[in-house]
N, C-alpha and C positions, 0 to 999 in steps of 0.2 A: 534318834540319835540321828547327825547327817552323813551319807558318805561323799569319801574322798569325790564321788562325779557331783557336789553337788556345794562342793568348795573349789575357788578360783581366789588367784591373792587379789587383797586388798589394795589397789590400786589408788593413788593420790594424785591431787595437782599440784605442777610445779619440781623443783628439784628439791632433791633430799642431800642433807651429807652426809650419810651414812644408812645401810639399811633398815637400823634401828629407828629411824624415824620415817621411815615408810619406801615409797618407791611408786619412780613414776612409769610407763610403758617402757618407755627405753633406758631408763636406769637397771630395771629388772634385765630390759634385753643383754646388758652389759656387765652383768653377776653372770646368768646363764652363760654365755660367750666364753667366760674367764679373763674378760680384761677389768680394767680399772673403774671401780664405780662413777659412771659418770652418764648423763644423757642424751652426750654426743659421742656414744661408743664409735672406735673404726669398724664395727662389722656391719653395718647398714650403713647404704648411700645416705648423704650426707642431705638431700630434700626429702627423701622417701623419711628419712629419723624426723624430720623437723616437721609433716605431716603426720605422723604417729603421735608427736607430743603434743603438737595441737589439737588435735582427733582426745587426744587424754583427757587433756585440761580444760575441752570444752563441753566433754561428754557429761549428765550429767551422775553423781554419787550413786544413784541407785542402778546408773545401768555400767558403769564402769570397768568394775569386773568384768565382765559379756565382751570386752577386750583383750582379755588375758591369753586367750588361746592362739589369738595371733602372735603372741612376740616372737615364738621358735621362729614362724616363717621371716622375719628381715635379722634372723641371725645368719650373716657370709652374704649377705644381698645388697651387691654391690657394686658400683660398674664408675670407670670415667667415660664411659659413650655419654657425650650428650644429649643421646636421646631419651633420656631415663627423666633427666631434667624436663625436658619437654613435655615429654608425655606425660609427668606425675601432673606438672604444671594444667596441660590445660584438661585434663582428667577431671581435674578439681575444678576448676571456672566453669566448666561445661555443667559439673554437675552442680553446683551451686547457683548459675545463673537464673533459674525461673522462680526461686524461692527466698531470694535474697534481697533486701531495701533496694529501693530506685537508683541511690546515689551509690552502694555497692553494685548494685549489677553495670552500671557504665564503666566502671575501675575493672570487671573482671571483663564486660565485651573485647575492652581496651586488649585486655592481656591476651586474650580468647585467641582473637586475631593474631597478635603476636607472634604470639606461639604457635597459630594451628602454620603459619606463613614459613616459621623456622621449621616446622616438619614438611615442607612440600616437597626435598629434595630427598628424603629418604623415601618418602611415600611414593615417589616416581610422577609426581603431579606439576602443574603449572601453579607458580605462586600467589597466581589470582584467582586460583579458586579454593574452594574451602571442601573439606571431609564433611563426610554427609553430617554427622555426628555432630560438627561446629555447627553448622548451616542450620541444623534444627534448635538447638540449646539458642541462637540468636531467634531465629525466629519465635521463639515465645517471649523477647526478650525486643518488640521491634523497635520502642523508642530508644531504648539504652543501645539497641544497636547500631540507629541510626547517627547518635551521638558520637559513638566511638568512632565509625568509619569516615566521617567527621573531622574527626580532631586526630584520627593518623593522617590523613590526606592533609590536612592544614598543621601540620606537627614540623619542628624543625631535625632534618634530615643528618642524618649522623650516625659514627659508629657506635652499635651497643654494648657497653660496659659492665655491665651489669646483668645478670641472667633476672627474668620479672619472677622467674620461681618463687623464690621466699617470699615478693609481696603479693601475689596473687593467692599464694595459700593465708596469709596473714589477714587477707579480707575476705576471704572465700569460706574457713573454716568456722570462726565467730559470727560468720554473716547466718550459715545456715542452721547455728545453737541456736541466734536470737529472732530467728523467720519465725512466723505467726503461721507454724506448723505445728501438727501432734506429733509426728515421729521423728524428731531432730536426731535422738541419738540413736534412731535406726541408719538414718542416710549418714552419719557420721560413719558409724562403724561400716559401713557396706561402700563410703568411699573410700575407708582404706583398706579393705578388702580386695577391693579392686586395684587400686596403685600399686600391691602386694602383687598382684596376679599378671598383672604387666610386666612388672620387673623379672618378675619369674620369668615370663615368655622372653623378654627383652636378653635375660641372660644366658638364655636357651635349654633353660630347666622343663620344658617342657609348655603345652596349651593353656594362655592367662583363662579359660573355661576348666579346665579338669583345676588349676588350682585353687580358681575360686570356689568348686565344689568339696573339693578334700584337701585343699592346703595348710591348714593348720595341722601342726607336728601336733606329738603327746605332748602337755606340759601337766608329766610328776607333780604331785604334791610330794614326793618328797625333794624335789630339786629346788622347791621355795619355798617349803614352809618355815626353813630354820631362820628367813630372813625377813620374812614379808606374812604379814598376818593372815587365817585366810580369811575368804566373806562366804556367808554362805548365798548363796546364787538363790533367783525365784524364778 
C-alpha cells in the first residue's frame, strides 16, 4: 500500500477546462491559492508562470509529478519589478544555450546578450561588459555567440517595445526537452527551481540558495486529492 509521501498530483499537459479534466502546474496553483481556475493566476509573476507552464508541458509524463512539490512555492510570488523578467529570461537562456540545437543557440545568444545588458545598471557594471555566468554560457557556444554579436551590431536600433522574455522561454524550454541529452527532465525541474529561488531573493524573502535547498512548501494530499488524481512516484 502506498503512503501519502509516495503520491503527488497527476499533472497533465496543457489547459484543462475544470479540475475533473485534470490540472497543469499553474492550474493547481490557482486552486491552492483560492483563485478562479486558470493557468494564468494573479498569484504568480507572469513570466515565472509562463516558465512553469512550459516546463510542465515539456516534461515527460513519468517525471511530471515530481514538479508538484514546487507548486506552493510560486503562490504569492509576484512583482512589478522589471528585474524579475530580466533575471528569469537570462537564467533560462544561459541554462539552455549549451544543450539546444545550433539554430536555437543563435536566437538564445541574442536574447542572453540583450537581457544581460538590461541588467547592467542594477548590477552596477558597464553595459558593454557581461556577467560572468553569461560569459561562460556564451563561451560554450562560440559560433552562436559570434553570430549573435554580429547580428546585434548590424541590427536596426530603436526602442524595445516588448520584453524578449517570453520568446526566450519559448525557444529555450522546448529546446532543452528535445536536446540530445539523457537528463532533460532533471534540467527542466532544476531550471524552474532556480527561477523560483531567484524570485524569492528578489522579493526579499531570503537567499536564493536557501530557497533552492528547502524552499518547497508542504503540498499536503488533503489539499489536492479532491480535485486531481494522485500519481505514484518512483
